[in-house]
C-alpha positions as CSV (number, residue, x, y, z in Angstrom):
1,M,115.3,56.4,107.9
2,P,111.9,56.0,109.5
3,C,109.3,53.8,107.8
4,I,105.9,55.4,107.3
5,E,103.0,53.3,106.2
6,P,101.1,55.2,103.5
7,R,97.5,56.0,104.4
8,F,95.0,56.2,101.5
9,D,91.8,58.0,102.5
10,T,88.6,57.4,100.6
11,L,87.7,61.1,100.8
12,R,90.4,63.8,100.5
13,A,89.9,67.5,101.4
14,G,91.7,70.3,99.8
15,D,93.5,70.8,96.5
16,D,95.9,67.9,95.7
17,S,96.9,69.2,92.3
18,G,100.3,70.5,91.4
19,S,102.8,70.9,88.6
20,V,106.5,70.1,87.9
21,T,108.8,70.9,85.0
22,H,111.8,68.9,83.8
23,R,114.3,70.1,81.3
24,N,117.4,68.4,80.0
25,T,119.9,68.3,77.2
26,S,121.1,64.8,76.2
27,P,124.2,64.9,74.0
28,V,125.2,61.8,71.9
29,A,128.6,61.3,70.2
30,G,130.1,58.5,68.1
31,V,133.2,57.7,66.2
32,L,133.8,55.0,63.5
33,F,137.2,53.8,62.3
34,R,137.5,51.8,59.1
35,L,140.2,49.2,59.8
36,T,139.7,47.3,56.6
37,P,137.1,47.4,53.8
38,V,135.1,44.7,55.7
39,L,135.9,45.6,59.3
40,N,134.9,48.7,61.2
41,L,135.6,49.7,64.8
42,Y,133.2,52.1,66.6
43,A,132.5,53.7,69.9
44,N,129.5,55.7,71.1
45,F,128.7,57.8,74.2
46,G,125.4,59.4,75.2
47,K,123.5,60.8,78.2
48,G,120.0,59.6,79.0
49,F,117.1,61.3,80.9
50,E,113.9,59.5,82.0
51,T,111.1,61.4,83.7
52,P,108.7,59.6,86.2
53,T,105.6,58.1,84.7
54,F,102.1,59.3,85.9
55,N,101.7,56.0,87.7
56,E,104.9,56.6,89.7
57,L,103.6,60.1,90.7
58,F,100.2,59.0,91.9
59,Y,101.0,58.5,95.7
60,K,103.5,60.0,98.1
61,P,105.7,57.5,100.1
62,D,105.0,59.5,103.4
63,G,101.2,58.9,103.1
64,T,100.2,62.6,102.6
65,T,97.9,63.5,99.8
66,G,98.8,64.9,96.5
67,L,101.1,63.9,93.7
68,N,104.7,62.7,94.4
69,L,106.2,65.7,92.6
70,S,109.5,65.4,94.5
71,L,110.3,62.3,92.5
72,K,113.3,63.2,90.3
73,P,114.0,61.9,86.7
74,S,116.7,59.3,86.4
75,R,119.9,60.2,84.5
76,S,122.2,57.9,82.8
77,R,125.6,57.8,81.0
78,N,125.8,55.3,78.2
79,F,129.0,53.8,76.7
80,E,129.3,51.4,73.8
81,A,132.2,50.1,71.8
82,G,132.3,47.3,69.3
83,I,133.1,45.7,65.9
84,K,131.0,45.7,62.7
85,A,132.2,43.3,60.1
86,F,131.2,41.5,56.9
87,A,131.8,37.7,56.9
88,G,131.4,37.1,53.2
89,A,129.2,39.0,50.8
90,R,125.9,38.3,52.6
91,T,126.6,38.1,56.3
92,R,127.1,40.9,58.8
93,V,128.5,40.5,62.3
94,N,128.2,43.0,65.2
95,L,130.0,42.6,68.5
96,A,129.2,45.2,71.1
97,L,130.4,45.9,74.7
98,F,128.2,48.3,76.7
99,R,127.9,50.0,80.1
100,I,125.1,52.2,81.5
101,E,125.6,54.2,84.7
102,T,122.4,55.6,86.2
103,T,121.7,58.0,89.1
104,N,118.4,58.7,90.8
105,E,117.1,55.3,89.7
106,I,113.3,55.1,90.3
107,V,112.5,52.2,92.7
108,V,109.6,51.0,94.8
109,A,109.3,52.8,98.1
110,G,106.5,50.6,99.4
111,S,103.3,48.8,98.4
112,T,100.1,48.8,100.6
113,G,96.6,47.8,99.7
114,G,97.6,47.3,96.1
115,R,98.9,50.8,95.7
116,T,102.6,51.3,95.1
117,T,104.7,54.3,95.9
118,F,108.1,55.2,94.3
119,K,111.2,57.1,95.2
120,N,114.7,57.7,93.9
121,A,117.5,55.3,94.9
122,G,121.2,55.9,94.3
123,K,123.3,54.6,91.5
124,T,122.7,51.5,89.4
125,E,124.9,49.9,86.8
126,R,124.2,47.8,83.7
127,Q,127.0,46.2,81.7
128,G,127.3,43.4,79.2
129,V,128.0,42.2,75.7
130,E,125.9,41.4,72.6
131,L,126.7,39.4,69.5
132,A,124.5,39.6,66.5
133,V,124.7,37.9,63.1
134,D,122.5,38.9,60.1
135,S,122.6,36.9,56.9
136,A,120.9,36.9,53.5
137,L,120.5,33.2,52.6
138,G,119.2,33.7,49.1
139,G,115.9,32.7,47.6
140,G,114.1,35.5,49.6
141,F,115.3,34.0,53.0
142,D,117.1,36.0,55.7
143,A,118.3,34.8,59.1
144,Y,119.1,36.8,62.2
145,L,120.6,35.6,65.5
146,S,121.4,37.7,68.6
147,A,122.8,36.6,72.0
148,A,123.4,38.9,74.9
149,Y,124.7,38.9,78.5
150,L,123.7,41.6,80.9
151,D,124.7,42.2,84.5
152,A,122.5,44.8,86.2
153,S,122.9,45.8,89.9
154,F,122.4,48.4,92.5
155,E,125.6,50.3,93.3
156,E,124.4,52.0,96.4
157,T,122.4,50.8,99.5
158,F,118.8,52.1,100.0
159,T,115.8,51.3,102.1
160,T,112.3,50.1,101.0
161,C,109.1,49.4,102.8
162,V,107.7,45.8,102.9
163,G,104.7,44.1,104.4
164,V,101.6,45.2,106.3
165,P,102.2,46.9,108.7
166,C,105.1,48.5,106.8
167,S,108.6,47.5,107.8
168,A,111.7,49.2,106.6
169,V,114.3,46.9,105.1
170,T,117.7,47.6,103.5
171,V,118.5,46.7,99.9
172,P,122.3,46.3,99.9
173,A,124.6,47.5,97.2
174,G,125.4,44.7,94.8
175,N,121.8,43.3,94.6
176,K,120.6,42.6,91.1
177,L,117.9,44.7,89.5
178,P,114.6,42.8,89.4
179,G,113.0,41.8,86.1
180,V,116.2,42.0,84.2
181,P,117.3,38.6,82.6
182,R,121.1,38.0,82.6
183,R,121.0,36.0,79.4
184,T,118.8,36.5,76.3
185,L,118.8,34.8,72.9
186,Y,116.8,35.7,69.8
187,G,116.7,34.0,66.5
188,E,114.6,34.6,63.3
189,V,114.3,33.1,59.8
190,A,112.3,35.3,57.5
191,W,111.1,34.8,53.9
192,K,109.8,37.5,51.5
193,H,108.1,37.0,48.1
194,A,109.4,40.0,46.3
195,P,106.9,40.2,43.4
196,S,103.9,40.4,45.8
197,G,105.6,41.9,48.8
198,F,104.3,39.1,51.0
199,S,106.6,38.2,54.0
200,T,106.5,35.8,56.9
201,A,108.9,34.7,59.7
202,L,109.6,32.1,62.3
203,E,111.2,33.4,65.4
204,A,112.4,32.0,68.8
205,R,113.2,33.9,72.0
206,Y,114.8,32.8,75.3
207,H,115.0,34.9,78.5
208,D,117.0,33.8,81.6
209,K,115.5,33.7,85.1
210,V,115.0,37.1,86.8
211,H,114.8,38.3,90.4
212,V,111.3,39.2,91.5
213,H,112.1,42.2,93.8
214,D,114.9,44.5,95.0
215,L,115.7,42.3,98.0
216,N,116.7,39.3,95.9
217,T,115.6,37.0,98.9
218,D,113.0,35.0,97.1
219,A,113.6,32.4,94.5
220,P,114.0,33.9,91.0
221,A,111.2,33.6,88.5
222,G,112.2,30.9,86.0
223,G,113.4,31.6,82.5
224,Y,111.2,30.9,79.5
225,S,111.3,30.3,75.8
226,V,108.8,31.4,73.1
């Protein structure tokens, strides 16, 4: 695939307007099985549909004027299965396994002069597990803890444009999606004064390190806690 460096002219002649219409039906289905009075098994399936944002439509990757109306919406298939259980009278536990398969993932085609262009890549995949515990502690106090592991990667090879002048580089299948932490942890202790309705909470959040671009060649951005 040839690499074309976008040219952004200060003055543009002609009519660069246009229109595009997207239509989709996104079915969702789920089933729940009551194994015991305190233990439920469940499974869900749904289809997703995400149209390009206006920012992603601003510029064409080939450098011509007008909106990038050839950019397609991304489509996904979402699977989830898990366990919902009561651990005592005041504590709920939820364990979920999930998988998301996406086609036409919208990725960066190139970036020149601070202006970024976008295109559709092939398939991506996100899969992982999440454990959540929600408990009423009494005295107006509640506690919540959630831990998740997520593996997100490109499943097909594609090319992107890097540098000035623009050079075509290959993003191989198996590379991790940028900006997606592999491990996350969230915890919260909340208190509510029922007579007045006043409530407050103390929360903590941890995000693992993330890759900074599709190529995964630079050192990842470090994880952080808040």
